[in-house]
N, C-alpha and C positions, 0 to 999 in steps of 0.2 A: 378551780387552778389556775393558777395566771405565772404561766411558764415566761421567766426574763429573756429566754433566748427567742423565743418566739414573738415579746414584744420586740427585742433590738430588730428580728427583720421585718419587721411592718414598719420601721421608724425607717431602716435603711432601705426600703422599697420606696418609703415616702421621699429620703432625700432624691431618689434618682428620678421618682416623677417630679419634686416640685425644678428640679436641675433640667427636665429637659422638656416639660409641660407648663411652669410658674404656677403658681399657689391655685387660678382658680383651675387650671387645667389638670391639676392632680387632684382629684375627686376619692371619694371614700374607693368607687368602686374599683377606679384607675390604682389606686394603691393596694387593691386587694391581687388586682390580675397580676401588678408589677412582683409582689410578693408570694404569687400562688396559693390566694387560698379565699376565702368564699367572705363576704362583705361582713358576714355576722362573725366570723372568727376576730376579724379588725374589730369589732363594734365591745367586743367582749372584751380586750383590752384597752377599750379607749372610747372618751363618752361620746367623743363626735371628732369631726374633723379639724376645729379650733386644737383639739387636746393633741392629735395627732400635730398636728403642726409644732405646736408650742414644744411637744417631746424630741422631735424634726430638729427644728433652730436650734433648742438646747445642746445635743446630741453635736452636731455638727460646730458650734462654736465649742463644745468641748474637746474634740479631735484639734482644732485650731491652738486651743490654748495648752496643750498639752505638747502639742508639735514646738510653740516657742517655749514653752517651759524647759525642753530639754534642748533645744538651740538654746540657749540662754544659762543651762548651767553648767558652765565653764569658768575655770579660773582663768580672766583676764580681761582688762581694762574695761570700763564702760563702755565706751563707743563702740570694742569689737564685739562685746554682748549685745550693743543696739546693733547693730550690722547684721548678727548670727539673728537676733531675732526678726528684724525686719525684712530680711530675706525667706524666714521660714514660712514669710506667709505670703511671699510672691506666688502668682498662679502659672508655676511652671512645670507641675506633671498632673497628669489625673484629679486624684486625692482632692487636689487642692484648687485645681480648675470650678472641680463640679461643688467644691465649699464656696467660690465665687459664684458662678449660678447660682446657689440657691438665695444669696447673700441679696442681688440682683433682681432673683425673683422677687424675695420679701420688701426691699426699698421699690420694687416698681409696685407694687399692689397697694393701693390706696385703702380697699377696702380690708384688708389684715385687720385682725381684732388686736386689740387695744394691749395684751399680755404678748402678741409676738412681736407688733411696733417695741415693744417696752425691751422686753430682750433680746432685740437690733441693738436698741439704742443702747443698754448694757454691754452687751459684745466689742460696741466699740468703747467705750467709754474706758473698758478697762484694759482694753489697746493703746488709749490715750497715755491712763496713767503710766502706765507701763515705759511706756517710751520717755514720758515727763521724767518719772524716775531716774533713768538711764542717764538721761541728759544731763540735769539738777546733780547726779552722783559724779557725772565725769565735770562738770564745773568744780564741783566741792575736791576733786582732785584734778586741780588747776589741766587737764587737757583740754579746757574748751575756755575762752575768752571770757570774762566776767560781763559784757555788756550782751552777750546770745543772750535773749530770754526763748527759755527752753520750753514755755510753753505754749509760747508761738511756735516752735521746729517743733515740738511734739504735734501739732494742728497740722500743720506743714505735711510731715510725714505719715498720718494716717491718712491725708488728703492725696499725698503720691498716690499711696499705696489703694485708695480707695480704685485712683482712677486707672491703675494701672489693672486691679481685675476688672473693670466695668471692659477696660481694653480685649481683654482676654477673651471676652465673649464677640468680638466680632475679628478680629485680627490672627493669622495664624500661630499655633507654639509656639516656633521656633523664632518668630521677629516681637513675640511678647516677651519671651526669654531675655532676648538680644536686649530690649529696649529697656528692659526691668532692672535689666543688672547695672546698665548703663546710665538711669536715672539714679539710681539708687547710689550708687558709686559716685556720682557726682555730688546730689547733694551730702553723704558723709564725708568728702573730700572737703565739702564749703567747712562745713561743722568743726573741723581739724584746724581748717586752716582760713577763716573767713573772709573772703574780699568784698569791696563793694556790690551791691547787687544792682545790675543794668536798670 
């Protein structure tokens, strides 16, 4: 018998372990200790560390995706929904900082398996598609100038979010929140009224 709650507990323990120790430091023994169970208990639910890591990243991505979807589920113009979606990704509370720690750990571990790298890319590609879609919608509704390259601006927003996420690992939370809010506001302000770039 396999209890879904027990599996979820292991995944949550793996998330905490990866966030604090990285991929290589999150051994099956460490994950089991973090979950308060034996290594045998973990292997009852997962065939190995790679499977645990894949489930951990899938859960992290799904949590972020749900939060972004909730932020966007408002009856507002596309640029406002874009702002809300981007804000939902900022590492400005403990839950979101942990997500960014997980993503940074996966990104920095060159030995991550192909499945883990693929899931990491899928998450970012999904975010980029969503942002590009909102930008295209804003352009169709004439909230953006026709000459704005929405694909490029989506790439730019994803890069901005990724940079802020990495900054969260080395900077004080209050400073990250201040910088993140300011940088995002400046980027979205430019979209609403583009000026020549320096």
